[in-house]
C-alpha positions as YAML, in Angstrom:
chain: A
units: angstrom
residues:
- id: 1
  name: MET
  ca: [139.52, 117.58, -94.46]
- id: 2
  name: SER
  ca: [142.44, 118.40, -92.86]
- id: 3
  name: ARG
  ca: [142.87, 118.61, -88.93]
- id: 4
  name: THR
  ca: [142.40, 122.59, -89.00]
- id: 5
  name: ASP
  ca: [139.14, 122.24, -90.84]
- id: 6
  name: ALA
  ca: [137.66, 119.67, -88.48]
- id: 7
  name: PRO
  ca: [134.76, 120.73, -86.48]
- id: 8
  name: PRO
  ca: [135.54, 121.62, -82.94]
- id: 9
  name: ALA
  ca: [133.68, 118.52, -81.49]
- id: 10
  name: GLU
  ca: [136.53, 116.67, -83.48]
- id: 11
  name: ILE
  ca: [139.22, 118.58, -82.29]
- id: 12
  name: GLU
  ca: [138.04, 118.28, -78.73]
- id: 13
  name: ARG
  ca: [137.65, 114.30, -79.07]
- id: 14
  name: GLU
  ca: [141.32, 114.24, -80.55]
- id: 15
  name: ARG
  ca: [142.81, 116.40, -77.67]
- id: 16
  name: ARG
  ca: [141.19, 114.23, -75.09]
- id: 17
  name: ARG
  ca: [142.42, 111.00, -76.68]
- id: 18
  name: LEU
  ca: [145.89, 112.86, -76.63]
- id: 19
  name: ASP
  ca: [145.46, 113.49, -72.63]
- id: 20
  name: VAL
  ca: [144.58, 109.78, -72.46]
- id: 21
  name: VAL
  ca: [147.65, 108.34, -74.20]
- id: 22
  name: THR
  ca: [150.08, 110.68, -72.90]
- id: 23
  name: GLN
  ca: [149.43, 109.95, -69.32]
- id: 24
  name: GLU
  ca: [152.68, 108.45, -67.90]
- id: 25
  name: THR
  ca: [151.39, 104.91, -66.93]
- id: 26
  name: ARG
  ca: [149.08, 104.72, -69.97]
- id: 27
  name: PHE
  ca: [151.86, 105.81, -72.24]
- id: 28
  name: ALA
  ca: [154.16, 102.99, -70.77]
- id: 29
  name: LEU
  ca: [151.52, 100.50, -71.47]
- id: 30
  name: LEU
  ca: [150.88, 101.65, -74.79]
- id: 31
  name: GLN
  ca: [154.48, 101.19, -75.24]
- id: 32
  name: ASP
  ca: [154.45, 97.57, -73.87]
- id: 33
  name: LEU
  ca: [151.52, 96.58, -76.04]
- id: 34
  name: LEU
  ca: [153.60, 97.74, -79.04]
- id: 35
  name: GLY
  ca: [156.60, 95.92, -77.90]
- id: 36
  name: HIS
  ca: [155.05, 92.65, -77.01]
- id: 37
  name: PRO
  ca: [156.26, 89.86, -79.91]
- id: 38
  name: GLU
  ca: [152.57, 88.99, -80.50]
- id: 39
  name: GLY
  ca: [151.13, 92.85, -79.97]
- id: 40
  name: LEU
  ca: [148.59, 91.08, -77.58]
- id: 41
  name: PRO
  ca: [150.05, 90.62, -73.98]
- id: 42
  name: SER
  ca: [147.86, 89.39, -70.95]
- id: 43
  name: LEU
  ca: [147.54, 91.43, -67.86]
- id: 44
  name: LYS
  ca: [149.85, 88.93, -66.04]
- id: 45
  name: GLU
  ca: [152.82, 90.15, -68.58]
- id: 46
  name: LEU
  ca: [151.86, 93.53, -68.50]
- id: 47
  name: ASP
  ca: [152.05, 93.34, -64.34]
- id: 48
  name: TYR
  ca: [155.32, 91.70, -64.64]
- id: 49
  name: VAL
  ca: [157.03, 94.35, -66.90]
- id: 50
  name: ASN
  ca: [155.64, 97.06, -64.84]
- id: 51
  name: PRO
  ca: [156.44, 95.83, -61.29]
- id: 52
  name: SER
  ca: [156.08, 99.48, -59.52]
- id: 53
  name: LYS
  ca: [152.10, 99.51, -60.52]
- id: 54
  name: SER
  ca: [149.54, 97.20, -58.98]
- id: 55
  name: ARG
  ca: [147.49, 94.97, -61.03]
- id: 56
  name: SER
  ca: [144.43, 97.00, -60.41]
- id: 57
  name: THR
  ca: [146.04, 100.25, -61.40]
- id: 58
  name: ILE
  ca: [147.12, 98.54, -64.78]
- id: 59
  name: HIS
  ca: [143.67, 97.27, -65.16]
- id: 60
  name: GLY
  ca: [142.05, 100.75, -64.60]
- id: 61
  name: HIS
  ca: [144.64, 102.41, -67.14]
- id: 62
  name: LEU
  ca: [143.87, 99.79, -69.91]
- id: 63
  name: GLN
  ca: [140.10, 100.44, -69.26]
- id: 64
  name: THR
  ca: [140.53, 104.03, -69.71]
- id: 65
  name: LEU
  ca: [142.55, 103.32, -73.08]
- id: 66
  name: ILE
  ca: [139.52, 100.90, -74.09]
- id: 67
  name: GLU
  ca: [137.07, 103.72, -73.42]
- id: 68
  name: ALA
  ca: [139.24, 105.92, -75.65]
- id: 69
  name: GLY
  ca: [138.94, 103.28, -78.39]
- id: 70
  name: ILE
  ca: [142.87, 103.06, -78.46]
- id: 71
  name: VAL
  ca: [142.96, 99.51, -76.82]
- id: 72
  name: GLU
  ca: [140.74, 96.68, -77.14]
- id: 73
  name: ALA
  ca: [140.33, 93.46, -74.96]
- id: 74
  name: VAL
  ca: [140.45, 90.48, -77.26]
- id: 75
  name: THR
  ca: [139.28, 87.11, -75.76]
- id: 76
  name: LEU
  ca: [140.54, 83.55, -76.74]
- id: 77
  name: SER
  ca: [137.86, 81.40, -77.57]
- id: 78
  name: GLU
  ca: [136.60, 78.76, -75.05]
- id: 79
  name: ASP
  ca: [137.51, 75.77, -77.09]
- id: 80
  name: ARG
  ca: [141.02, 77.19, -77.25]
- id: 81
  name: ARG
  ca: [141.74, 78.03, -73.57]
- id: 82
  name: SER
  ca: [143.81, 76.28, -71.01]
- id: 83
  name: ARG
  ca: [142.89, 75.81, -67.51]
- id: 84
  name: ASP
  ca: [145.96, 77.98, -66.01]
- id: 85
  name: LEU
  ca: [146.84, 80.24, -69.16]
- id: 86
  name: PRO
  ca: [145.52, 83.72, -69.81]
- id: 87
  name: TYR
  ca: [142.38, 84.03, -72.22]
- id: 88
  name: THR
  ca: [142.08, 87.72, -72.22]
- id: 89
  name: PHE
  ca: [144.70, 90.12, -74.09]
- id: 90
  name: TYR
  ca: [145.10, 93.35, -74.67]
- id: 91
  name: GLY
  ca: [146.14, 95.31, -77.89]
- id: 92
  name: VAL
  ca: [146.11, 98.68, -79.94]
- id: 93
  name: THR
  ca: [142.86, 98.85, -82.06]
- id: 94
  name: GLU
  ca: [143.12, 99.65, -85.71]
- id: 95
  name: ALA
  ca: [141.67, 103.20, -84.77]
- id: 96
  name: GLY
  ca: [144.27, 103.40, -82.08]
- id: 97
  name: ARG
  ca: [146.95, 102.68, -84.54]
- id: 98
  name: GLU
  ca: [146.00, 105.34, -86.80]
- id: 99
  name: PHE
  ca: [145.67, 107.77, -83.94]
- id: 100
  name: LEU
  ca: [148.98, 106.96, -82.82]
- id: 101
  name: ASP
  ca: [150.40, 107.08, -86.17]
- id: 102
  name: ARG
  ca: [148.69, 110.25, -86.94]
- id: 103
  name: HIS
  ca: [150.63, 111.91, -83.90]
- id: 104
  name: ASP
  ca: [153.84, 110.43, -84.79]
- id: 105
  name: LEU
  ca: [153.82, 107.82, -81.66]
- id: 106
  name: LEU
  ca: [154.53, 104.79, -83.96]
- id: 107
  name: ARG
  ca: [157.99, 105.56, -84.76]
- id: 108
  name: ALA
  ca: [159.70, 103.56, -82.25]
- id: 109
  name: GLU
  ca: [157.65, 100.35, -82.36]
- id: 110
  name: SER
  ca: [160.48, 98.23, -83.77]
- id: 111
  name: THR
  ca: [162.84, 99.41, -80.92]
- id: 112
  name: LEU
  ca: [160.24, 98.71, -78.47]
- id: 113
  name: ARG
  ca: [160.08, 95.08, -79.50]
- id: 114
  name: GLU
  ca: [163.89, 94.70, -79.32]
- id: 115
  name: ILE
  ca: [163.87, 96.08, -76.02]
- id: 116
  name: TYR
  ca: [160.74, 93.55, -74.90]
- id: 117
  name: ASP
  ca: [162.86, 90.77, -76.22]
- id: 118
  name: ARG
  ca: [165.52, 91.73, -73.79]
- id: 119
  name: VAL
  ca: [163.32, 91.49, -70.69]
- id: 120
  name: GLU
  ca: [164.47, 88.70, -68.35]
- id: 121
  name: THR
  ca: [161.55, 86.71, -67.86]
- id: 122
  name: THR
  ca: [160.61, 83.94, -65.54]
- id: 123
  name: ASP
  ca: [159.55, 80.49, -66.24]
- id: 124
  name: GLU
  ca: [155.76, 81.54, -65.50]
- id: 125
  name: ILE
  ca: [156.03, 84.72, -67.66]
- id: 126
  name: GLU
  ca: [157.60, 82.77, -70.44]
- id: 127
  name: ARG
  ca: [154.76, 79.96, -70.38]
- id: 128
  name: TYR
  ca: [152.24, 83.05, -70.49]
- id: 129
  name: GLU
  ca: [153.95, 84.27, -73.48]
- id: 130
  name: ARG
  ca: [153.78, 81.31, -75.35]
- id: 131
  name: ALA
  ca: [150.16, 80.97, -74.57]
- id: 132
  name: PRO
  ca: [147.77, 80.78, -77.39]
- id: 133
  name: ARG
  ca: [146.36, 84.00, -78.72]
- id: 134
  name: PRO
  ca: [143.36, 85.09, -80.51]
- id: 135
  name: GLU
  ca: [143.02, 86.05, -83.77]
- id: 136
  name: ARG
  ca: [142.62, 89.58, -84.56]
...
């Protein structure tokens, strides 16, 4: 079934998801997720690369992306956690990838990774970047 043959409810769901991902802050967060070397940054890493946004604002926007099925929170198993390292990470879901690809929003993924690699980081953020990540 093509998008033009889709039922009205499906078209409306697609439109709502587009509204969610194209909001400026959420779109920037998606770019950060796609640009992260592991594709799974922690909230602290996202906070670091978005200095003009508060951590609670970032968390709220992540929750909206999660509710839309674009992003998921992935938790490291308890046996792999370290006391002072993150254990919850955020990544684009498979359905989210399909959605972004369908709307041609994944084209710059390799460029986003290159940009992310150039960000100067503190020792603490480098340690967070080296933290173990969950399997997906």
